C-alpha positions in Angstrom: 47.0 69.7 158.6 43.8 71.7 158.1 45.4 74.7 159.8 48.3 74.8 157.4 47.5 77.1 154.6 50.5 78.8 153.0 49.8 82.4 151.9 51.9 85.5 151.3 55.2 83.6 151.3 57.8 84.7 148.9 58.6 82.2 146.1 62.1 80.9 145.6 64.4 83.1 143.7 63.9 82.1 140.1 66.6 81.1 137.7 68.1 84.2 136.0 71.2 85.3 134.2 73.4 87.0 136.8 75.4 88.9 134.2 72.5 90.1 132.0 70.4 91.2 135.1 73.2 93.4 136.4 73.6 96.7 134.7 76.9 97.5 136.3 78.4 94.3 134.9 76.9 94.6 131.5 77.9 98.2 131.1 81.4 97.6 132.5 82.0 94.8 130.0 80.7 97.0 127.2 82.8 100.0 128.3 86.2 98.3 129.1 85.9 94.8 127.6 85.1 93.3 124.2 81.9 92.2 122.7 83.0 88.5 122.3 83.8 88.5 126.1 80.2 89.4 126.9 78.9 86.4 124.9 81.0 84.0 127.0 80.2 85.8 130.2 76.4 85.6 129.4 76.8 81.8 129.4 78.6 81.9 132.7 75.9 84.2 134.1 73.1 81.8 133.1 74.9 79.0 134.8 75.5 81.1 137.9 71.8 81.9 138.2 70.7 78.3 137.6 69.1 76.1 140.3 71.9 73.6 139.8 74.7 76.1 140.6 72.8 77.4 143.6 72.6 73.8 144.9 76.3 73.4 144.5 76.9 76.6 146.5 74.7 75.4 149.3 76.2 72.0 149.4 79.8 73.3 149.4 79.0 75.6 152.3 77.1 72.9 154.4 79.8 70.3 153.9 83.1 71.8 154.9 86.4 70.1 154.0 87.8 67.3 156.1 91.4 66.8 157.0 93.0 63.3 156.7 96.4 63.3 158.3 97.0 59.6 157.9 96.1 56.8 155.4 94.4 53.7 156.6 97.8 52.1 156.6 99.2 54.7 159.0 101.2 56.7 156.4 101.3 60.4 156.8 99.4 61.9 153.8 98.1 65.4 154.9 95.3 65.5 152.5 92.0 67.4 152.5 88.7 65.9 151.2 86.1 68.2 149.6 82.5 67.7 148.8 81.8 67.1 145.1 80.1 70.5 144.9 83.4 72.2 145.6 85.0 70.5 142.6 82.0 71.5 140.4 82.5 75.1 141.5 86.2 75.2 141.0 86.0 73.3 137.7 83.6 76.0 136.4 85.8 78.9 137.6 88.9 77.4 136.0 87.2 76.4 132.7 85.9 80.0 132.3 89.4 81.5 132.7 88.9 83.0 136.1 92.4 82.0 137.4 95.6 83.3 135.8 94.7 83.4 132.1 94.6 87.2 131.8 98.4 87.4 132.5 99.0 85.4 129.3 96.9 87.6 127.0 98.2 90.6 125.0 97.7 94.1 126.3 94.5 95.8 125.0 92.4 92.7 125.1 90.5 93.6 128.2 91.4 90.2 129.7 91.6 91.3 133.3 88.2 93.1 133.0 86.6 90.0 131.5 88.0 87.9 134.3 86.9 90.4 136.9 83.3 90.5 135.6 83.3 86.7 135.6 84.6 86.6 139.1 81.8 88.9 140.3 79.2 86.8 138.6 80.5 83.3 139.7 81.3 84.4 143.3 77.6 85.0 143.8 77.1 81.3 143.7 79.6 80.6 146.6 82.5 82.6 147.9 84.8 80.1 149.5 86.1 78.5 146.3 87.1 81.9 145.1 90.1 81.8 147.5 92.2 79.4 145.4 90.9 81.0 142.2 92.2 84.4 143.5 95.5 83.1 144.7 96.1 81.4 141.4 95.5 84.6 139.6 97.7 86.6 142.0 100.7 84.2 141.9 101.7 85.1 138.4 103.1 88.7 139.1 105.4 87.2 141.8 106.5 84.5 139.5 107.7 87.1 137.1 110.7 87.7 139.3 112.0 84.3 138.2 111.6 83.7 134.5 112.5 80.0 134.7 109.9 79.3 137.3 107.4 81.4 135.5 108.0 79.4 132.3 107.1 76.2 134.3 104.2 77.3 136.3 102.4 80.2 134.6 101.0 78.1 131.8 99.6 75.6 134.3 98.1 78.4 136.5 96.6 80.0 133.4 95.2 76.7 132.1 91.4 76.2 131.7 91.8 72.6 132.8 90.8 71.8 136.4 93.2 68.9 137.3 92.7 68.1 140.9 95.2 65.8 142.7 98.7 65.8 144.1 101.1 65.0 141.3 104.3 66.5 139.9 103.7 69.6 137.7 105.0 67.7 134.7 102.0 65.4 134.9 99.4 68.1 135.4 97.3 69.8 132.8 96.4 72.7 135.1 97.5 73.9 138.6 96.2 76.0 141.5 98.3 78.2 143.8 98.0 78.8 147.6 100.1 80.9 149.9 101.4 80.9 153.5 102.7 84.2 154.8 101.4 84.9 158.4 102.7 83.2 161.5 101.4 82.8 165.1 103.4 85.5 166.6 103.2 88.1 163.8 100.1 88.2 161.7 100.4 91.2 159.4 103.8 92.0 160.8 105.6 89.8 158.2 109.1 91.0 159.3 108.6 89.1 162.5 108.3 85.8 160.8 110.6 83.1 162.2 110.5 80.4 159.4 114.1 79.9 158.4 115.4 79.3 154.9 118.8 77.7 154.2 120.2 77.6 150.7 121.0 74.0 149.8 121.2 72.3 146.4 118.0 70.4 146.0 115.5 68.4 143.9 113.4 71.3 142.5 114.1 72.8 139.1 113.9 76.5 138.3 116.3 78.3 140.5 118.2 78.4 143.8 116.7 75.9 146.2 116.3 76.3 150.0 115.1 74.2 152.9 112.4 75.9 155.0 111.7 75.2 158.6 109.0 76.8 160.6 105.2 77.2 160.7 102.4 79.1 159.1 99.3 80.2 161.0 97.1 80.6 157.9 97.7 78.6 154.7 94.8 78.8 152.4 93.8 76.1 150.0 96.4 73.5 151.2 95.6 71.0 148.4 97.0 73.4 145.8 99.9 72.4 143.7 102.3 75.2 144.6 102.5 77.8 147.4 104.2 81.2 147.8 105.8 81.1 151.2 107.7 83.8 153.1 110.8 82.8 155.1 113.8 84.3 156.7 117.0 83.9 154.6 120.3 85.2 155.7 119.6 88.6 154.0 116.1 88.9 155.5 112.5 88.0 154.5 112.5 86.2 151.2 109.7 84.8 149.0 109.8 81.1 147.9 107.8 78.9 145.6 107.1 75.7 147.5 105.7 72.8 145.4 103.4 70.3 147.2 104.9 67.5 145.2 108.6 67.4 144.1 109.7 66.9 140.6 110.6 63.3 141.2 107.0 62.5 142.4 107.7 62.4 146.2 105.7 64.5 148.5 107.4 67.7 149.8 107.2 68.0 153.6 104.0 69.9 154.2 102.4 68.9 157.4 98.8 70.0 157.9 98.2 70.3 161.7 94.6 71.3 161.6 92.0 73.2 159.6 90.5 76.4 160.9 86.9 76.4 162.0 85.9 79.7 160.4 82.9 82.0 160.7 82.6 82.3 156.9 84.4 80.9 153.9 83.6 77.5 155.3 83.9 75.6 152.1 87.5 76.6 151.8 90.2 74.9 153.7 92.5 77.1 155.7 95.2 75.2 157.5 97.9 75.5 160.1 101.0 74.0 158.6 104.5 73.0 159.7 107.5 73.1 157.4 110.5 70.8 158.3 113.3 70.9 155.8 110.6 71.7 153.1 112.0 72.4 149.7 111.4 75.8 148.1 112.8 77.8 145.2 113.6 81.5 145.8 111.5 84.1 144.0 113.4 87.4 143.6 116.4 88.4 145.7 117.1 87.4 149.2 115.8 90.0 151.7 113.3 91.3 149.1 110.5 88.9 149.8 108.0 91.5 151.0 108.7 93.6 147.9 108.2 90.5 145.7 104.8 89.8 147.1 103.4 93.3 146.8 102.2 92.8 143.3 100.6 89.6 144.4 98.9 91.4 147.3 97.5 94.0 144.9 95.9 91.3 142.8 94.4 89.5 145.8 93.1 92.8 147.2 91.5 93.6 143.9 89.7 90.2 144.2 88.6 91.2 147.7 86.9 94.2 146.2 85.3 92.1 143.5 84.3 89.3 145.9 82.7 91.8 148.3 80.8 93.4 145.4 79.5 90.0 144.5 78.3 89.4 148.1 76.6 92.8 148.1 74.9 92.2 144.8 73.5 88.8 145.7 72.1 90.2 149.0 70.5 93.1 147.1 68.9 90.8 144.6 67.4 88.7 147.3 66.1 91.8 149.2 64.4 93.2 146.1 62.9 89.8 145.2 61.5 89.5 148.6 60.1 93.0 148.6 58.3 92.5 145.3 56.5 89.4 146.5 55.7 90.1 150.1 52.6 92.0 151.0 52.3 94.0 154.3 49.7 96.5 155.4 47.8 96.1 152.1 50.5 96.5 149.5 53.8 94.9 148.3 56.8 95.9 150.4 58.5 97.3 147.3 55.7 99.9 147.1 56.1 101.0 150.7 57.9 104.4 150.8 60.3 103.5 153.6 61.2 100.2 152.1 61.9 101.9 148.8 64.3 104.2 150.6 66.2 101.2 151.9 66.3 99.3 148.6 67.4 102.4 146.7 70.1 103.1 149.2 71.3 99.5 149.0 71.3 99.6 145.2 73.5 102.7 145.2 76.0 101.0 147.5 76.1 97.9 145.4 76.5 99.6 142.0 79.2 101.9 143.4 81.1 98.9 144.6 80.9 96.9 141.4 81.7 100.0 139.3 84.9 100.6 141.4 86.0 97.0 141.1 85.6 96.9 137.4 87.4 100.2 137.0 90.3 98.8 139.0 90.5 95.7 136.8 90.5 97.9 133.7 93.4 99.8 135.1 95.3 96.5 135.2 94.5 96.0 131.6 95.8 99.5 130.8 99.0 98.9 132.7 98.2 101.8 134.9 100.1 100.5 137.9 100.4 104.0 139.4 96.6 104.2 139.7 96.3 100.6 140.8 98.8 100.9 143.6 96.8 103.5 145.5 93.2 102.9 144.2 93.2 99.1 144.9 94.1 99.7 148.5 91.5 102.5 148.8 88.8 100.3 147.3 89.8 97.2 149.3 89.4 99.1 152.5 86.1 100.8 151.8 84.1 98.2 149.8 85.0 95.4 152.2 84.1 97.6 155.2 80.7 98.4 153.7 79.7 94.8 153.0 78.8 93.7 156.5 76.4 96.5 157.3 74.8 96.3 153.9 74.2 92.5 154.2 72.7 93.1 157.6 70.3 95.7 156.2 69.3 93.3 153.4 68.6 90.6 155.9 66.2 93.0 157.7 64.3 93.4 154.4 63.3 89.8 154.9 62.6 90.1 158.6 62.9 86.9 160.5 63.1 84.9 157.2 66.4 86.6 156.6 68.0 84.8 159.5 66.9 81.4 158.2 69.7 79.5 156.4 67.6 78.3 153.5 67.0 81.9 152.3 70.6 82.4 151.5 71.3 85.7 153.4 72.6 84.1 156.5 75.5 82.5 154.5 76.2 85.9 152.9 76.3 87.6 156.3 78.8 85.1 157.6 80.9 85.8 154.5 80.6 89.5 154.7 83.6 90.3 157.1 86.0 87.8 155.4 87.5 90.1 152.7 87.8 93.0 155.2 90.1 90.8 157.3 92.0 88.9 154.6 94.9 90.5 152.7 95.3 93.3 155.3 92.6 94.3 157.8 91.4 97.9 157.9 94.3 99.5 159.8 96.9 97.7 157.7 95.4 98.8 154.4 94.8 102.4 155.6 98.5 102.6 156.5 99.4 101.2 153.1 97.5 104.0 151.6 99.5 106.5 153.6 102.8 104.9 152.6 101.8 105.1 148.9 100.9 108.7 149.3 104.2 109.7 150.8 106.5 107.4 148.8 105.0 107.2 145.3 104.4 110.6 143.6 103.2 108.8 140.5 100.3 107.2 142.4 99.3 110.6 143.8 99.3 112.1 140.3 97.4 109.1 138.8 94.7 109.1 141.5 94.2 112.9 141.2 93.9 112.6 137.5 91.3 109.9 137.8 89.2 112.2 140.0 89.7 115.2 137.7 87.9 113.3 134.8 84.6 114.0 136.5 85.1 117.7 137.1 82.4 120.0 135.7 79.4 117.7 136.0 78.3 118.7 139.5 79.4 121.5 141.7 79.1 119.4 144.9 81.3 116.8 143.3 83.8 119.4 142.2 84.1 120.6 145.8 84.7 117.0 147.0 87.3 116.4 144.3 89.2 119.5 145.3 89.0 118.5 149.0 90.2 115.0 148.2 93.1 116.1 146.0 94.2 118.7 148.7 94.1 116.0 151.4 96.3 113.6 149.5 98.7 116.3 148.5 99.0 117.4 152.1 99.9 113.8 153.2 102.3 113.4 150.3 104.0 116.7 151.1 104.5 115.8 154.7 106.8 112.9 153.8 106.0 111.2 157.1 103.1 108.8 157.2 103.2 108.3 160.9 102.1 111.9 161.4 98.8 111.1 159.6 98.1 107.7 161.1 95.3 108.6 163.5 93.3 110.1 160.6 94.1 107.4 158.0 90.7 105.8 158.1 88.9 109.1 157.6 91.2 109.9 154.7 90.7 106.6 152.9 86.9 106.9 153.4 87.0 110.3 151.8 89.1 109.1 148.8 86.9 106.0 148.3 83.5 107.8 148.3 84.9 110.6 146.1 86.3 108.1 143.6 83.0 106.1 143.5 81.0 109.3 143.0 83.3 110.3 140.1 82.8 107.0 138.4 79.1 107.0 138.9 78.8 110.6 137.7 80.8 109.9 134.5 79.4 106.5 133.7 75.8 105.9 135.1 72.4 107.5 134.7 71.7 110.7 136.7 69.2 108.9 138.9 72.2 106.9 140.3 74.9 109.5 140.5 72.7 112.3 141.8 71.5 110.3 144.8 75.0 109.0 145.5 76.6 112.5 145.4 73.8 113.9 147.6 73.9 111.2 150.2 77.6 110.2 150.3 79.3 113.5 149.6 76.8 116.2 150.4 75.7 115.1 153.9 72.1 114.2 152.9 72.3 110.8 154.6 72.1 109.4 158.1 74.2 106.8 159.8 72.2 103.8 158.5 70.9 102.7 155.2 67.4 103.9 154.3 68.1 107.5 155.2 68.1 109.1 151.7 66.3 112.4 151.2 62.6 112.0 150.7 62.6 114.0 147.5 65.2 111.7 145.9 63.3 108.6 146.9 60.1 110.0 145.6 61.6 111.0 142.3 64.0 108.1 141.6 63.5 105.0 143.8 61.3 103.2 141.2 63.7 103.8 138.4 66.8 102.8 140.5 65.2 99.6 141.8 63.9 98.6 138.3 67.4 99.3 136.8 69.1 97.3 139.5 67.2 94.1 139.1 64.7 94.2 136.2 63.2 90.8 136.7 
């Protein structure tokens, strides 16, 4: 039409290398990883930023999985059908070693850091398929409690071959893992689970077999090859490995009642399942199931930090891209002082989140379980909590266009709360932090030592470190986490922001760390993004924005 002249519209986000364009990823790999890892991750970064991969992500989200309970012949099959884009995404994740491969590498190779950086990069394409990737990674520590089962399954979970389809493990070149812990009546209260487990000699190799009967309210990635399931054995909650297909090729009883219709993570199938005499093999001792899954939970919580960092980063990139190309009131948005305040503030939040996630992955490589036990929970709580408000602010940078699906931020916003809910919502994780403080002196010492590494660089930070160490020692000395429950969230927030400030002060340019310390620790910040001190914005906004996304 003659009236339709398109002007001042932002062009589509161009193809770019997601790894090379992210200073936090590049510098984290250089600091804690190996040079040869960066080369492989550069290839993944180029694919992640390609138009083809972005189409896959959009297609997977717009075409959610479909449950088929019966075959055309009326046989019960309980299978889930996925769009081809889902398989492209998973195939790439598996072929780049983003599942369980790090657990098979020698210490000192930086394998967990390499995998974490790759997970951040590839999750920016689409988040839902990251769920089976994460659970496959996290299953290996639980398998370590049963060497026979580990010998069977770890090589398959660590394989770089994506081998989709329900077949016995002996016929597979690669496998994925899922899990089913929560039940209708209990949620996070796993001790209230009612699924029963009876020890019976059965058709699954690798250990003592049981028959499980009960239900699971959330079972993620139900087309996986094996699942970690929590059930009540005579001695109490016990963890079991449940194969989807038995060793003889017959299907294990694994009834998919329905798929959840979720706000976000729509490409990923989350099912309600029924177990009726389902075969499983015990992992760890009877009654020690919750203890058995703790290492697994730590790994999935680490991925919650990494996945949320990826969501933050992708929203930031889109906000900066829009601001550079949109003109308002006579100049580009990126040159408007108030928009620069917002973008700089978002950039600080994103870099702090990515830096923390990579440091936690490096701690896994170091075997620093004392630090991981506490810091992963702290990071999971805070980074995941900060994601939703940050994505909302990034959407506002685009105005009304931010709400339109084709611009990508609407999908990111739907995804933003997912990691904060999964693997322990805010209260659950905050209480886990209190338990670690009161029961694990080594975790208290390791966390304090990590903070102390940054002493001497900034007097304001020194004060924050002293206050944080005093706070955790006070809780640790009380010996009773219930006494500190009402203040748990405030404590975790204090620990998280102080730890992030320490990492940024030690490892990033002063333009980043100075603004973060001033705003997050020294009170020079309001209750929303875009409230940084004017002098900091005037002095550093241009440098921070250019560093953050130099394209």
